[in-house]
C-alpha positions in Angstrom: 34.8 21.9 -12.7 34.3 25.4 -13.7 34.1 26.8 -17.2 37.6 28.3 -17.0 39.3 25.1 -15.8 37.7 22.7 -18.2 40.7 20.8 -19.8 38.8 20.2 -23.1 38.1 23.9 -23.4 41.7 24.8 -22.7 42.9 22.4 -25.3 40.4 23.7 -27.9 41.7 27.2 -27.3 45.3 26.1 -27.7 44.4 24.3 -31.0 42.6 27.4 -32.3 45.6 29.6 -31.4 48.0 27.2 -33.2 45.9 27.2 -36.3 45.7 31.0 -36.3 49.5 31.1 -36.0 49.9 28.6 -38.8 47.6 30.7 -41.1 49.6 33.8 -40.3 52.9 32.1 -41.2 51.5 30.4 -44.3 51.7 33.6 -46.4 55.3 34.2 -45.2 56.5 30.7 -46.0 55.9 31.0 -49.7 58.5 33.6 -50.5 62.3 33.8 -50.8 63.7 37.4 -50.8 67.1 38.7 -51.6 68.0 42.4 -51.1 71.2 44.3 -52.1 72.2 47.9 -51.8 74.8 49.6 -54.0 76.3 52.6 -52.2 79.1 53.3 -54.6 78.1 56.2 -56.8 79.3 56.0 -60.5 81.7 58.6 -61.9 80.0 61.6 -63.5 81.6 60.7 -66.8 80.6 57.0 -66.7 79.2 55.7 -69.9 75.7 54.3 -70.3 76.9 50.7 -70.7 79.0 51.0 -67.5 76.0 52.3 -65.6 73.8 49.5 -67.0 76.4 46.9 -65.9 76.4 48.5 -62.4 72.6 48.0 -62.1 72.8 44.4 -63.5 75.5 43.6 -60.9 73.2 44.8 -58.1 70.4 42.6 -59.5 72.8 39.7 -59.8 73.9 40.1 -56.1 70.2 40.3 -55.1 69.5 37.1 -57.0 72.5 35.4 -55.3 71.2 36.4 -51.9 67.7 35.1 -52.7 69.1 31.8 -54.2 71.2 31.1 -51.1 68.6 32.2 -48.5 67.2 30.0 -45.9 63.7 30.8 -47.1 64.4 29.1 -50.5 65.3 25.9 -48.6 62.0 26.2 -46.7 60.2 26.5 -50.1 62.0 23.4 -51.3 61.0 21.5 -48.2 57.3 22.1 -49.1 57.7 19.6 -52.0 58.4 16.9 -49.4 55.1 17.4 -47.5 52.1 15.6 -49.1 49.5 18.3 -48.5 51.6 21.4 -49.2 52.1 21.2 -53.0 49.8 18.5 -54.3 51.5 16.3 -57.0 54.5 18.5 -56.8 52.8 21.0 -59.2 53.3 24.7 -58.4 53.0 28.1 -59.8 54.7 31.3 -58.9 56.5 34.4 -60.0 59.9 36.0 -59.7 60.0 39.8 -59.3 62.8 42.3 -59.2 62.3 45.8 -57.9 64.9 48.5 -58.5 64.7 51.5 -56.2 66.6 54.7 -57.0 67.1 56.0 -53.5 68.6 59.4 -54.2 66.1 60.2 -56.9 62.4 61.0 -56.9 61.8 58.4 -59.6 59.5 55.6 -58.7 60.7 52.0 -58.5 61.1 49.9 -61.6 59.4 46.5 -61.1 59.5 43.5 -63.4 57.6 40.2 -62.8 58.0 36.9 -64.6 55.7 33.9 -63.9 56.8 30.3 -63.9 55.3 26.9 -63.4 56.8 23.7 -61.9 55.6 20.3 -63.2 56.3 16.9 -61.7 58.2 15.9 -64.9 60.8 18.6 -64.1 61.4 17.2 -60.7 61.8 13.7 -62.2 64.4 15.1 -64.7 66.2 16.8 -61.9 66.3 13.5 -60.0 68.2 12.0 -62.9 70.6 14.9 -63.0 71.3 15.1 -59.2 71.2 11.3 -58.8 69.4 11.6 -55.5 65.8 10.8 -54.6 65.5 13.5 -51.9 62.6 15.7 -53.0 63.8 18.8 -51.2 67.2 18.7 -52.9 65.7 18.2 -56.3 63.1 21.0 -55.6 65.9 23.4 -54.5 67.7 22.8 -57.7 64.5 23.4 -59.7 63.6 26.5 -57.7 67.1 28.0 -58.3 66.8 27.3 -62.0 63.4 28.9 -62.2 64.6 31.9 -60.1 67.6 32.4 -62.5 65.4 32.2 -65.6 62.7 34.4 -63.9 65.3 37.1 -62.9 66.6 37.3 -66.5 63.1 37.5 -67.9 62.0 40.1 -65.4 65.2 42.1 -66.1 64.5 42.1 -69.8 61.0 43.4 -69.2 62.2 46.2 -67.0 65.3 47.1 -69.1 63.6 49.8 -71.2 62.5 51.6 -68.0 66.1 51.3 -66.6 67.4 53.0 -69.8 64.8 55.8 -69.2 66.2 56.1 -65.6 69.7 56.3 -67.0 68.6 59.2 -69.3 67.1 60.9 -66.3 70.3 60.2 -64.3 68.3 58.6 -61.6 71.0 56.0 -61.1 73.6 58.6 -60.0 73.0 57.8 -56.4 72.3 54.8 -54.2 70.4 51.8 -55.7 68.5 49.1 -53.9 67.4 45.9 -55.5 65.0 43.3 -54.2 64.6 39.9 -55.8 61.5 37.9 -54.7 60.4 34.4 -55.6 56.8 33.5 -54.6 55.7 29.8 -54.9 52.1 28.6 -54.4 50.3 25.3 -55.1 48.7 25.0 -58.5 45.0 24.8 -58.2 
C-alpha cells in the first residue's frame, strides 16, 4: 500500500479536518445577534422625547429579533452538553450598537456583562415545571438578554442624547443587539 492510499492516514486527515472545522465554528456558536433598520425619517419638528422613543423602538425590535433567533436556541442547547458549559456556569455580555447611517457620527456602543449560575437554572426549572435543560436555559438567556439590553441602553443613553443634539438621528438608524455566552473558567 502506498503512502497516499493508507486508510489510517486518510482517516487521520479526515479527523484533523473535522477538528479544524469545529474550531472555526466554535467562535460563531457562542453568539446570538439581532439587527434592525429604521428607514422612516422623523419629522423635522419632532421633539426630543419622540426621537428618543424612535431609537428605543429600534433597539427593542433588535432585541426581539435576537431573542427569537435560532442562534439563541443553539446557545441554550449548550447547557445540555456536558463538556460545553461545565456545571452550567457561564459568563457573557450583551451589547447594543446604534449606527447613524446618514451621519458621519461614529456608532454608539453599550456593553453589559452577565453571569449565569446553576442556581438560576434550578429556579427556572421550578418556574417552567420542566426538567429540559435547554428550555430552562433559553428562558434564562432571554431574561439575561432583556436585562443586559436595558443596562447597555442606560449606559449609552447620554451619547444618544448627544447624537440627538447633533441631529445625527435625522436619517436611517441601524441597531445590532448581540449576546455572547462563554463557559466560566
